[in-house]
C-alpha angles and dihedrals in degrees: 000000000000123000111248103160143017137221126226108248101165126017129175122217095252093053091048091048090054086060093044092247143105117251092245089056091060103043113112094005122122117251090231089056094053098040108016092173090068089065092051093046096052100249093121089050088056089051091051088052090054090048094049099041103028089228112134123236128213130181143155109241133186103188124158090230090063095043091212143056105269135195096215127193127187120194132173112241117180109309094342146044132264115212117193125181135188122195107238096169093118089059094054 
């Protein structure tokens, strides 16, 4: 089958705080469950593309779920993805 979603396997406190959660609240949950708007807006499709091609993705996002402007990078690592985000709100 085709990949359509991802599960949180490791979450640091700062990333969880950006989503208004604790890391333990996110572990094992699907990304589309936690932030359903990302599915509708095509972000998960971008993540699937990174997973399938191995080509990284980077974008600046201002989404209410994140509460800040973020410089977001998605990279394939092993059999999963690494998402890293940097708050760039002060630059906007």
